[in-house]
N, C-alpha and C positions, 0 to 999 in steps of 0.2 A: 897722237891724240892726248889731250890733257887728261889728268887723272879724274878731275871732276866730271868731264864729259863722258869718260868711260864708265864711271859709276852710274851716271844718269841713264846711259844707254842700257847697261846691264839691268837696272831696275825696271825700265820700260819693257824690256824683253821678258823678264820674269813675270811681270803683271799681265802681259799679253798671253802667256802660255795657257793659263786656265781657260781663257776665253776661246782660244783656238781649239782646245781639247773639247770644250762644250759644243762648239760649232760643228765638230766632226762626229759627234755622237749621232747615231741613226735616229730619225724621227719615229715617234710612236705610231703604230698603225691606227688608222681612223675608222671608227664605226659611225655610220650615219643612221641615226635613229629617227624614224618618221612616224608621227602619230596624227590621227585625224582631229583630235580634240585640243585641249589646252593644258598647260603644265600645272595649273593651280589645283586640279582635282586628281592628279595622278601620283601623289606621293607614295602610296603603298605599292602601286604597280611599278614605279621606278625602282623602289627598294627591292622588289622581287626580281626585276631584270638585272640589277647589279649583283644581287645574290647569286643568280644563275651564272653570270660571267665569273664571279669569284670561285664558284664551284669548279669551273673549268680552268682556273688559274690566272684570271685576268682581273685587275683592279684599276678602276678609272683613275687617270692622271699618273699612275705608276708605270704600267706597261701597256696601256691602251688609252686613246683619246676618243671620247664619245661626243659627237655633234648632235644636238637635239633640235629637231625641226617640228614645230607645232603648227598644224595647218588651220586649226580653228574652223573647220568646215570649208575652207577655201580650196576645194579640190582642183580648181582650175589652175592653181599655181604649181601643181605637181610636175608637169612636163619640164618647166624651166628649172625647177629644183633638181630633178633627176639629171637633166643635161649637165648641170654644174657638177654634181657628184661624180658622174661618169667621166667628165673631163679631168677632174682631179684624181680619178682612180682611187677612191676610198677603198678600204680593205673589205668591208662588209656593209650591206644595207639591211637594216632591221626594220620591219614594218608591223609591229604588234597591234592587232585589233583594227586593221584598216584594209579592207578589200581594195579601195581605190589606189592606195599607195603601193600595195603589192602588185597590182596590175600595171601601174605606171612604171614601176621599177623593172618588171619583166619586159615591158615594151622598150625600155631604154637601154638595157644591156643583156647580153647573152654570156658575159664573162665574169662580171663582178658578182660574188656570192650574195644571195638574197635569203634572209630568214624571215618568213612571214607568219602572221597569225591572222587567219581568215575565218569568216563567219559561216562559210559553206564549203562544199566539196571543191578542193583545189584542182582536182582533175577536170571537173566540169568547167572551172574557171580558166583552164588552159595554163595553169602555173606549173604543173608537173605531169609527167607521163603516167605515173601510178603512185599510190601511197607508199608501197614497199620499195620501189625503185624510181625515185624522182626523175633521174635521167638527165638533168640539166644543171643550171646554176642556182636553182631555188629549192628550198625545203622549209619545213616549219611545222605549224600546228593548225589543225582544224578544230575550232572550239564550238561549232554547231549552233551559234546564236540564231542563224536564219533557219536552220533545218529543224528547229523545235518550235517554230511559230505556232503550228496547229496545237501542239501540246500546251503551250502557254495560254492560247485562247480557250482551250478546254478547261484549264484550271480557273481562269477568270469566270467562265460560265458557271462552274461549280460554286465559286465564291459569291457570285451575284446571279442566282438562278432566276430572279424575276426580271432581270435586265435583258432586253432583246435588241436594243439599238446601240451598237458599238461604233465609236469613232476609231479610225486607224490613221496614224500619222506616219508618213514615209518621207525620206529625203530623196528627191528626184535626182540630185547630183551624185548620189551613191546608187547608180543604176542597178547594179547586180542585186544589192540588198533590197531595194524597192520592188524590183520585179519578182524576186523570190517570195518576199512577204506577201505581196498582193496576190500572187497565184495560190500560195498555200492557204491563205485565209478565205479566199473566195471558194476554194474547194471544201474547206472545213465548215464554214458557217451554216450552210443550208441544213446539214445533218443534225445540228443542235439548235436550229430555229433562230439564228441570229441575222439581223440586218446590219450591214456594214456601211459606214460613211467614210470615204477616203479623203484625206487632206494632205497637202504638200507643204514642206518647210525646209529651208536650207540656211536660214539666218535667224538670229534671235528675234528680230522684228517679225519675220514670217511665222515663227512659232506663236507669237502673240496674236497675229492675224488668224491663224488656224484655230486657236482656242475660241476666238470670237465667233468664227464660223460654226464651230461645233455647238456652241451655246445657242446660236440661232436655229440650228437644225435639231435642237433638243436631244443631243446624244447623251446617253446615261452612263457611259464608261469609255475609257480610252486605252487603246493598245498602241504603244509606241514601238515602231519598227527598229530592229538593230541597226545602229549607225554610230561610228566613232564620235561624230560631232554631237549627236543627241546625248551620248553618254556623258559628255562634259557639261550638259545643261541641266543637270539634276535639280539644282536649286531653283532654276526658272520653272521647270516642269512642276515641281512640288508646290511652288507658290501659286501658279495658275490653277492647278488642280484643286488646291484648297479653296481658292477664291470662288471657283465655279462648282465646288462640291462634286468633283468628278473622280470616281475611283479609277486609278490608272496603274499600268504595269509596264515594266521594262525588263531587260535581260540581266542587269547587274545589280548587286546588293547595294552599291553606293547610292543609287537613286531611291531605294527604300529607306536607307539611313537618312536621306535628305527629306523624306516625307511622302513618297509615293506609297500606294497601298501594298503592292506586291511585286516580286520579281521571280523569274525562273530562268536559270541558265547555268553555265559552267563557271568555274573559278577563273576570273580574269588574272588574279595574282599568280596562279599556277601557270597560266599560259605565258605571262610575261617572264616568269622565272625560266621556263623551258626554252624560250627564245634566247634568253641570256646564256644558257648552257650551250645551245647550238652555235651561237655567235662565238663563244670562246673556243669551242671545238674546231670551228672553221679557221679561226685565227691561228690555231696550233698546226693547221695543215690538212685537216679532214676536208674532203670534197663534199659539197651539198648533195651530189648524186649518191653518195654513200650513207647519207643520213635519212632514214625513212621518215615520212610525214607522220606526226603523232596526232592522235585523236583524243580530245578530252573525254574523260570517263566519269568525272564526278559532277553531278548536277545539284544545284541548290535551289530550294523553294523557300523564299523569305517573305514574311508577312510583317506589316507594321500595325501593331494592335492599337496604338494611339491614334493613327490615322483612321483605322476602322471605326473606332468609337466616335471620332469627330464627324464622320460621314454617316453615322447611324447604320453601319454595315455589321450584321451579326455573322461572325465566322462560324460555319458548321463545325461541330466538335471533331468530326472525322477528318476534315480538311486541316484543322488546327493540329491534330495529331500527326499529320503527314509532313508538316512544315519542318524544314531543317533548322530554322531559326525564327523566333518571334521577337520582334523589336518592341519593347514596352514604351 
């Protein structure tokens, strides 16, 4: 072999070595993150999820890859998405704030770990055998958004004591949430003298249509049912409620910051952080069956004073004193 050819071959071999070494490095574990809403309103919650993972020793793009799947209310796409994730054998499926995603994941796999954040009892939903001993491939957090429906309706009644005709908006494609809310409110309303008008919506256009129907029916206040898609439509809800001068409530503080009158619910940021912690623990080797389901304990009652003034709503001093936060 000529000297020039030998040097060229040696150089090519040396250049190829780092590429070979990189190719042989093990791939990072993949976490599939599924949410019912959209990414544009989830910045603080995503930060909380990443903080939770970092507490367990995992940093995105360093020792774990996170795939984000935003459903934007299109729950019908969940089966195909889950089939793909199961086929690729992702390391963990995280479903914070989405009953439909948690149920679809549980139906799709009995082996890939699932970390859920659901609005109601996960035992009743069939996700776990018990809170203390989940007993399968799923665990997570119950953040009670649906189980406090009657409490939130009662707070709205205190805030609006002269209002007797309440509209209730549910998402029929989130069947468990819609059914739970409908049942709870129908049981609670008669005892406090309220008439309920139910409406359905599962798209932005249908939300517009529902508001038009509520206006025709002369509803005087609006109760928005817990739903991940609804949670991402805070700006739309606030604009329509302001246009129709309709006092409205939801379960998350973000919608009050957007302009709704009030919210009552647990901290979504804390729920996302805990799901991050559990996701990291499972990546380390802990089995979901050994991680008890957590229940949110801190509830926040938030009022928007600016919205109250614009609607001519006088907040009773006793209720104002009970608020955890008043947005000016």
